[in-house]
ROLOKOL-620193 format. One record per residue (C-alpha): x negated, y, z negated; residue in one letter; residue number from 0. Coordinates in nm, 3 decimals. Each point is the difference from the previous one (the first is absolute). Layout:
N
PT        px        py        pz   code   pos
PT         X         Y         Z      a   NUM
...
This chain:
411
PT        px        py        pz   code   pos
PT     1.689    -5.625    -3.061      x     0
PT     0.279     0.017    -0.257      x     1
PT     0.039    -0.021    -0.378      x     2
PT     0.295    -0.187    -0.153      x     3
PT     0.126     0.107    -0.345      x     4
PT     0.284    -0.150    -0.201      x     5
PT     0.145     0.223    -0.272      x     6
PT     0.083     0.111    -0.252      x     7
PT    -0.324    -0.056    -0.194      x     8
PT    -0.126     0.116    -0.339      x     9
PT    -0.378     0.053     0.009      x    10
PT    -0.193    -0.113    -0.309      x    11
PT    -0.367    -0.058    -0.080      x    12
PT    -0.329     0.168     0.091      x    13
PT    -0.140     0.129     0.330      x    14
PT    -0.346     0.136     0.079      x    15
PT    -0.036     0.299     0.231      x    16
PT    -0.258    -0.013     0.281      x    17
PT    -0.250     0.270     0.096      x    18
PT     0.150     0.309     0.161      x    19
PT     0.067    -0.008     0.375      x    20
PT    -0.018     0.380     0.017      x    21
PT    -0.332     0.002    -0.189      x    22
PT    -0.182    -0.280     0.181      x    23
PT     0.068     0.121     0.357      x    24
PT    -0.194     0.331    -0.041      x    25
PT    -0.266    -0.185    -0.202      x    26
PT    -0.053    -0.240     0.292      x    27
PT    -0.035     0.302     0.231      x    28
PT    -0.238     0.167    -0.247      x    29
PT    -0.225    -0.306    -0.004      x    30
PT    -0.110     0.102     0.353      x    31
PT    -0.185     0.300    -0.150      x    32
PT    -0.282    -0.222    -0.133      x    33
PT    -0.256    -0.216     0.180      x    34
PT    -0.031    -0.220    -0.310      x    35
PT     0.223    -0.290    -0.100      x    36
PT     0.330     0.103    -0.157      x    37
PT     0.181    -0.260    -0.212      x    38
PT     0.370     0.038    -0.080      x    39
PT     0.169    -0.227    -0.257      x    40
PT     0.364    -0.107    -0.044      x    41
PT     0.086     0.067     0.365      x    42
PT     0.376    -0.057     0.050      x    43
PT     0.105    -0.254     0.263      x    44
PT     0.232     0.231     0.196      x    45
PT     0.042     0.071     0.371      x    46
PT    -0.115     0.364    -0.015      x    47
PT    -0.336    -0.109    -0.145      x    48
PT    -0.032    -0.267     0.272      x    49
PT     0.056     0.261     0.274      x    50
PT    -0.256     0.245    -0.144      x    51
PT    -0.257    -0.280    -0.038      x    52
PT     0.061    -0.110     0.358      x    53
PT    -0.042     0.363     0.108      x    54
PT    -0.335     0.054    -0.173      x    55
PT    -0.133    -0.340     0.114      x    56
PT     0.098     0.094     0.356      x    57
PT    -0.205     0.319    -0.053      x    58
PT    -0.312    -0.216    -0.057      x    59
PT    -0.002    -0.002    -0.381      x    60
PT    -0.089    -0.326    -0.178      x    61
PT     0.281    -0.117    -0.228      x    62
PT    -0.008    -0.313    -0.215      x    63
PT     0.293    -0.110    -0.215      x    64
PT    -0.014    -0.263    -0.272      x    65
PT     0.318    -0.055    -0.200      x    66
PT     0.103     0.357    -0.092      x    67
PT    -0.349     0.155     0.022      x    68
PT    -0.124     0.194     0.303      x    69
PT    -0.350     0.083     0.119      x    70
PT    -0.030     0.282     0.257      x    71
PT    -0.325     0.104     0.171      x    72
PT    -0.054     0.238     0.291      x    73
PT    -0.258    -0.135     0.244      x    74
PT    -0.115     0.313     0.183      x    75
PT     0.227     0.198     0.234      x    76
PT     0.375    -0.038    -0.059      x    77
PT     0.226    -0.025     0.307      x    78
PT     0.313     0.212     0.046      x    79
PT     0.316    -0.174    -0.132      x    80
PT     0.219    -0.183     0.252      x    81
PT     0.332     0.147     0.111      x    82
PT     0.186    -0.330    -0.054      x    83
PT    -0.098    -0.021    -0.367      x    84
PT     0.033     0.372    -0.083      x    85
PT     0.358     0.008     0.127      x    86
PT     0.101    -0.281    -0.239      x    87
PT    -0.063     0.186    -0.323      x    88
PT    -0.014     0.364    -0.096      x    89
PT    -0.283    -0.044    -0.252      x    90
PT    -0.234    -0.088     0.289      x    91
PT    -0.036     0.376     0.058      x    92
PT    -0.198     0.015    -0.329      x    93
PT    -0.310    -0.133     0.179      x    94
PT    -0.024     0.332     0.188      x    95
PT    -0.152     0.200    -0.289      x    96
PT    -0.272    -0.255    -0.082      x    97
PT    -0.093    -0.050     0.368      x    98
PT    -0.018     0.374     0.067      x    99
PT    -0.216     0.058    -0.308      x   100
PT    -0.233    -0.289     0.072      x   101
PT    -0.036     0.007     0.380      x   102
PT     0.104     0.352     0.102      x   103
PT     0.249    -0.120     0.260      x   104
PT     0.318    -0.208    -0.007      x   105
PT     0.277    -0.085     0.246      x   106
PT     0.321    -0.142    -0.144      x   107
PT     0.357    -0.041     0.123      x   108
PT     0.295     0.151    -0.183      x   109
PT     0.110    -0.235    -0.282      x   110
PT     0.306    -0.226    -0.037      x   111
PT     0.171    -0.134    -0.315      x   112
PT     0.350    -0.006    -0.154      x   113
PT     0.270     0.195     0.186      x   114
PT     0.107     0.206    -0.301      x   115
PT    -0.046     0.343     0.152      x   116
PT    -0.265     0.227     0.145      x   117
PT    -0.332    -0.013    -0.181      x   118
PT    -0.212     0.238     0.203      x   119
PT    -0.379    -0.017    -0.002      x   120
PT    -0.043     0.375     0.050      x   121
PT    -0.119     0.049    -0.360      x   122
PT    -0.274    -0.262     0.048      x   123
PT    -0.118     0.176     0.317      x   124
PT     0.024     0.345    -0.162      x   125
PT    -0.232    -0.124    -0.273      x   126
PT    -0.253    -0.151     0.242      x   127
PT     0.003     0.322     0.205      x   128
PT    -0.066     0.205    -0.317      x   129
PT    -0.305    -0.223    -0.063      x   130
PT    -0.131     0.098     0.345      x   131
PT     0.128    -0.278     0.226      x   132
PT     0.114     0.070     0.355      x   133
PT     0.340    -0.168     0.044      x   134
PT     0.146    -0.095     0.339      x   135
PT     0.338    -0.173     0.059      x   136
PT     0.025    -0.195     0.324      x   137
PT     0.232    -0.276     0.123      x   138
PT     0.114    -0.114    -0.345      x   139
PT    -0.357     0.004    -0.133      x   140
PT    -0.186     0.232    -0.237      x   141
PT    -0.368     0.069     0.064      x   142
PT    -0.198     0.175    -0.274      x   143
PT    -0.366     0.107     0.030      x   144
PT    -0.232     0.167    -0.247      x   145
PT    -0.378     0.034     0.009      x   146
PT     0.025     0.036    -0.376      x   147
PT     0.295     0.057    -0.228      x   148
PT    -0.026     0.315    -0.214      x   149
PT     0.179     0.040    -0.334      x   150
PT     0.297     0.238    -0.007      x   151
PT     0.323     0.096    -0.180      x   152
PT     0.297    -0.197     0.137      x   153
PT     0.357     0.086    -0.099      x   154
PT     0.263    -0.266     0.069      x   155
PT     0.345     0.137     0.090      x   156
PT     0.147    -0.314    -0.159      x   157
PT    -0.174    -0.224    -0.259      x   158
PT    -0.041    -0.285     0.249      x   159
PT    -0.155    -0.314    -0.151      x   160
PT    -0.154    -0.120     0.327      x   161
PT    -0.143     0.342     0.091      x   162
PT    -0.147     0.043    -0.351      x   163
PT    -0.168    -0.342     0.025      x   164
PT    -0.128     0.041     0.355      x   165
PT    -0.143     0.350    -0.057      x   166
PT    -0.151    -0.102    -0.335      x   167
PT    -0.183    -0.292     0.165      x   168
PT    -0.128     0.218     0.285      x   169
PT    -0.122     0.267    -0.244      x   170
PT    -0.210    -0.246    -0.205      x   171
PT    -0.275     0.009     0.266      x   172
PT     0.047     0.364     0.106      x   173
PT    -0.267     0.262    -0.061      x   174
PT     0.098     0.222    -0.293      x   175
PT     0.311     0.009    -0.215      x   176
PT     0.363    -0.050     0.105      x   177
PT     0.322     0.077    -0.185      x   178
PT     0.336    -0.160     0.084      x   179
PT     0.274     0.228    -0.134      x   180
PT     0.361    -0.113    -0.049      x   181
PT    -0.141    -0.353     0.000      x   182
PT     0.223    -0.302    -0.068      x   183
PT     0.002    -0.111    -0.365      x   184
PT     0.074    -0.373     0.047      x   185
PT    -0.189    -0.258    -0.213      x   186
PT    -0.125    -0.155     0.326      x   187
PT    -0.190     0.325     0.071      x   188
PT    -0.170    -0.027    -0.340      x   189
PT    -0.084    -0.366     0.070      x   190
PT    -0.159     0.086     0.336      x   191
PT    -0.203     0.280    -0.164      x   192
PT    -0.119    -0.242    -0.273      x   193
PT    -0.102    -0.250     0.269      x   194
PT    -0.191     0.264     0.202      x   195
PT    -0.167     0.144    -0.313      x   196
PT    -0.131    -0.345    -0.094      x   197
PT    -0.151    -0.008     0.352      x   198
PT    -0.182     0.327    -0.076      x   199
PT     0.252     0.264     0.112      x   200
PT     0.047     0.316    -0.209      x   201
PT     0.377     0.049    -0.028      x   202
PT     0.172     0.180    -0.288      x   203
PT     0.361     0.104    -0.055      x   204
PT     0.170    -0.306     0.156      x   205
PT     0.347    -0.022    -0.152      x   206
PT     0.026     0.380    -0.012      x   207
PT     0.105     0.230     0.285      x   208
PT    -0.356     0.116     0.070      x   209
PT    -0.263    -0.262     0.085      x   210
PT    -0.367     0.102     0.022      x   211
PT    -0.236    -0.210     0.215      x   212
PT    -0.374     0.071     0.001      x   213
PT    -0.149    -0.160     0.309      x   214
PT    -0.274    -0.263    -0.040      x   215
PT    -0.246    -0.149     0.252      x   216
PT     0.119    -0.362    -0.026      x   217
PT     0.221    -0.237    -0.196      x   218
PT    -0.115    -0.332    -0.143      x   219
PT     0.171    -0.337    -0.052      x   220
PT     0.238    -0.067    -0.287      x   221
PT     0.202    -0.274    -0.174      x   222
PT     0.355     0.127    -0.062      x   223
PT     0.347    -0.113    -0.112      x   224
PT     0.296     0.217     0.111      x   225
PT     0.283     0.109    -0.232      x   226
PT     0.323    -0.203    -0.034      x   227
PT     0.286     0.068     0.242      x   228
PT     0.245     0.239    -0.170      x   229
PT     0.265    -0.052     0.272      x   230
PT    -0.014    -0.379    -0.035      x   231
PT     0.027     0.045    -0.378      x   232
PT     0.294     0.240     0.045      x   233
PT     0.174    -0.245     0.235      x   234
PT    -0.015    -0.280    -0.260      x   235
PT     0.115     0.244    -0.270      x   236
PT     0.307     0.096     0.204      x   237
PT     0.066    -0.363     0.101      x   238
PT     0.003    -0.095    -0.370      x   239
PT     0.242     0.282    -0.083      x   240
PT     0.225    -0.082     0.297      x   241
PT     0.028    -0.370    -0.090      x   242
PT     0.051     0.087    -0.370      x   243
PT    -0.310    -0.204    -0.075      x   244
PT    -0.299     0.022    -0.235      x   245
PT    -0.350     0.000     0.147      x   246
PT    -0.352     0.088    -0.117      x   247
PT    -0.185     0.170     0.290      x   248
PT    -0.375    -0.045    -0.045      x   249
PT    -0.305     0.178     0.145      x   250
PT     0.157     0.347     0.014      x   251
PT    -0.103     0.353    -0.094      x   252
PT     0.315     0.131    -0.179      x   253
PT    -0.110     0.362     0.059      x   254
PT     0.042    -0.054     0.377      x   255
PT     0.360    -0.119    -0.052      x   256
PT     0.138     0.289    -0.208      x   257
PT     0.250     0.125     0.262      x   258
PT     0.132    -0.354     0.063      x   259
PT     0.021    -0.082    -0.372      x   260
PT     0.180     0.329    -0.072      x   261
PT     0.276    -0.070     0.256      x   262
PT     0.042    -0.359    -0.118      x   263
PT     0.032     0.118    -0.362      x   264
PT     0.252     0.264     0.114      x   265
PT     0.204    -0.279     0.162      x   266
PT     0.007    -0.195    -0.326      x   267
PT    -0.290    -0.244     0.052      x   268
PT    -0.228    -0.074    -0.297      x   269
PT    -0.369     0.066     0.079      x   270
PT    -0.279    -0.094    -0.243      x   271
PT    -0.339     0.127     0.120      x   272
PT    -0.307    -0.177    -0.133      x   273
PT    -0.370     0.030     0.086      x   274
PT    -0.008    -0.164     0.344      x   275
PT     0.350    -0.141     0.018      x   276
PT     0.364     0.108    -0.012      x   277
PT     0.297    -0.192    -0.140      x   278
PT     0.322     0.072     0.191      x   279
PT     0.345    -0.102    -0.134      x   280
PT     0.301     0.054     0.223      x   281
PT     0.339     0.090    -0.150      x   282
PT     0.347    -0.108     0.108      x   283
PT     0.116     0.358     0.063      x   284
PT    -0.208     0.213     0.240      x   285
PT     0.047     0.376    -0.040      x   286
PT    -0.001     0.214     0.318      x   287
PT    -0.301     0.228     0.054      x   288
PT    -0.119     0.283     0.226      x   289
PT    -0.328    -0.056     0.183      x   290
PT    -0.202     0.232     0.222      x   291
PT    -0.313    -0.140     0.163      x   292
PT    -0.310     0.219    -0.033      x   293
PT    -0.377    -0.029     0.035      x   294
PT    -0.174    -0.146    -0.308      x   295
PT     0.057     0.045    -0.295      x   296
PT     0.362     0.029     0.121      x   297
PT     0.221    -0.296     0.086      x   298
PT    -0.168    -0.205     0.278      x   299
PT     0.165    -0.020     0.341      x   300
PT    -0.127    -0.361     0.013      x   301
PT     0.243    -0.089    -0.285      x   302
PT     0.309     0.173     0.141      x   303
PT     0.143    -0.299     0.191      x   304
PT    -0.043    -0.242    -0.294      x   305
PT     0.176     0.243    -0.236      x   306
PT     0.284     0.043     0.249      x   307
PT     0.060    -0.378     0.000      x   308
PT    -0.007     0.003    -0.383      x   309
PT     0.244     0.292    -0.028      x   310
PT     0.257    -0.179     0.220      x   311
PT     0.122    -0.167    -0.322      x   312
PT    -0.011     0.309    -0.226      x   313
PT     0.313     0.107    -0.189      x   314
PT     0.070     0.320     0.193      x   315
PT    -0.159     0.191     0.289      x   316
PT    -0.372     0.065     0.039      x   317
PT    -0.172     0.248     0.233      x   318
PT    -0.334    -0.046     0.174      x   319
PT    -0.167     0.284     0.190      x   320
PT    -0.291    -0.101     0.226      x   321
PT    -0.229     0.303     0.033      x   322
PT    -0.319    -0.169     0.128      x   323
PT     0.104    -0.180     0.324      x   324
PT     0.295     0.098     0.217      x   325
PT     0.089    -0.349     0.124      x   326
PT    -0.016    -0.211    -0.313      x   327
PT     0.360    -0.119    -0.037      x   328
PT    -0.033    -0.279     0.259      x   329
PT     0.088    -0.257    -0.268      x   330
PT     0.344     0.160    -0.056      x   331
PT     0.180    -0.179     0.289      x   332
PT    -0.140    -0.332    -0.127      x   333
PT     0.119     0.065    -0.357      x   334
PT     0.342     0.095     0.143      x   335
PT     0.011    -0.347     0.160      x   336
PT    -0.032    -0.138    -0.353      x   337
PT     0.302     0.197    -0.118      x   338
PT    -0.176     0.307    -0.142      x   339
PT     0.186     0.332    -0.003      x   340
PT    -0.253     0.261     0.116      x   341
PT     0.054     0.326     0.184      x   342
PT    -0.290     0.192     0.152      x   343
PT    -0.017     0.360     0.112      x   344
PT    -0.337     0.116     0.129      x   345
PT    -0.258    -0.088    -0.263      x   346
PT     0.251    -0.074    -0.278      x   347
PT     0.173    -0.330    -0.081      x   348
PT     0.290    -0.045    -0.242      x   349
PT     0.021    -0.352    -0.140      x   350
PT     0.333    -0.099    -0.156      x   351
PT    -0.049    -0.293    -0.236      x   352
PT     0.197    -0.322     0.062      x   353
PT     0.032    -0.317    -0.214      x   354
PT    -0.221    -0.212     0.227      x   355
PT    -0.157    -0.019     0.346      x   356
PT     0.088    -0.286     0.235      x   357
PT    -0.243    -0.213     0.198      x   358
PT    -0.065     0.083     0.365      x   359
PT    -0.236    -0.045     0.293      x   360
PT    -0.214     0.318     0.002      x   361
PT    -0.329     0.127     0.144      x   362
PT    -0.297     0.182    -0.152      x   363
PT    -0.078     0.320     0.192      x   364
PT    -0.319     0.087    -0.190      x   365
PT    -0.207    -0.115    -0.300      x   366
PT     0.195     0.159    -0.289      x   367
PT     0.339    -0.051     0.167      x   368
PT    -0.090    -0.369     0.013      x   369
PT    -0.079     0.001    -0.374      x   370
PT     0.338     0.165    -0.068      x   371
PT     0.181    -0.273     0.194      x   372
PT    -0.184    -0.272    -0.196      x   373
PT     0.121     0.170    -0.317      x   374
PT     0.355     0.029     0.136      x   375
PT    -0.006    -0.368     0.099      x   376
PT    -0.085    -0.103    -0.355      x   377
PT     0.303     0.183    -0.146      x   378
PT     0.248    -0.087     0.278      x   379
PT     0.243    -0.293    -0.016      x   380
PT    -0.102    -0.279     0.240      x   381
PT    -0.274    -0.056     0.257      x   382
PT    -0.162     0.297     0.174      x   383
PT    -0.243    -0.015     0.293      x   384
PT    -0.254     0.281     0.044      x   385
PT    -0.135     0.014     0.354      x   386
PT    -0.317     0.186     0.114      x   387
PT    -0.159    -0.097    -0.332      x   388
PT    -0.349     0.061     0.146      x   389
PT     0.046     0.360    -0.119      x   390
PT     0.013    -0.124    -0.361      x   391
PT    -0.328    -0.194     0.029      x   392
PT    -0.175     0.323     0.102      x   393
PT    -0.008     0.111    -0.363      x   394
PT     0.109    -0.274    -0.244      x   395
PT    -0.245    -0.279    -0.076      x   396
PT     0.155    -0.343    -0.059      x   397
PT     0.344     0.155    -0.062      x   398
PT     0.193    -0.325     0.058      x   399
PT    -0.193    -0.202    -0.262      x   400
PT    -0.010     0.291    -0.246      x   401
PT     0.380     0.031     0.012      x   402
PT     0.047    -0.380    -0.009      x   403
PT    -0.207    -0.011    -0.319      x   404
PT     0.243     0.253    -0.150      x   405
PT     0.298    -0.220     0.088      x   406
PT     0.108     0.138     0.337      x   407
PT     0.152    -0.238     0.257      x   408
PT    -0.207     0.119     0.296      x   409
PT    -0.182    -0.165     0.289      x   410
């Protein structure tokens, strides 16, 4: 499947951001912790959600979807997740914590996902072992057993989002109190904690580097709406700046976008933050900036590729250092095909601004690289074709129509 874009375009109008991909995936996993009905509202129509829903239905869980509302109910024993589905998406590994906590045994294959570098699961397993689970690795599978999980202090060597979420979910039903130290600070962690607390969990400190979880006997059903997607919001912010447009981005939490807003302002873009929306006005001259990706509240690695496409037309040279994943410059060769002047050395890229990109036939190598190429296609002269566009639909709901409504020539 391919996307065709004819540029250059100036984006104007309003766009509404969908619920967060990175919030809803752990929430869907967390719904397995209750035997009651769990209702989730404003579910985004994206491929990653489809895969997780297929996974949990395959595990014997009842799932009903009506419009953008989901009903999830566990009907007794939950089966182990299938290899074929787990290998499609990394977030599938988040079912391990809930299954271990609820059933005392789980067998799951090592996860798949975007090829942006090694994302080891050792911190997840370290956490489960600290809670008393016996962990065995065999033939590409992980088997974890625990008669009962017991609360403990767990220190993460790196503030991994997935490990924080998985361990936090497992600890909700453990006996006693657990502490996750050097926990990830991302808003999606706070959202998962809010979801679990409404189900009856006792979690405090989410959003700080020490999370306290007091184990409870059971979790009940809940009706919940996840937070807006800060990376989708950031992508539309950067697209507006890159096309020198003017767009109101609705359904956002400006606090979650501080690092993105700061770099856009530094580059000369006008940002007007309101209660639940942000007005972005692009300027004709883009100033070069220095960016280093970091865990939240630092600059998000998931926005690095989009910013690189934007900075291709800056007046001067910009520098981007990728400190989170070691293989996240896979979009560079594709941008070079569009005339960009980028040099990479290890984890650093130097982007020399040019007057304009030119259209080309390119391919998306992962989700955010795909978003960057969409952005580049809108500023380039002529017709660009983006192949492997299935990556883009993993995380952006209705992106074609949303951009069309802002004036993009895209199909």
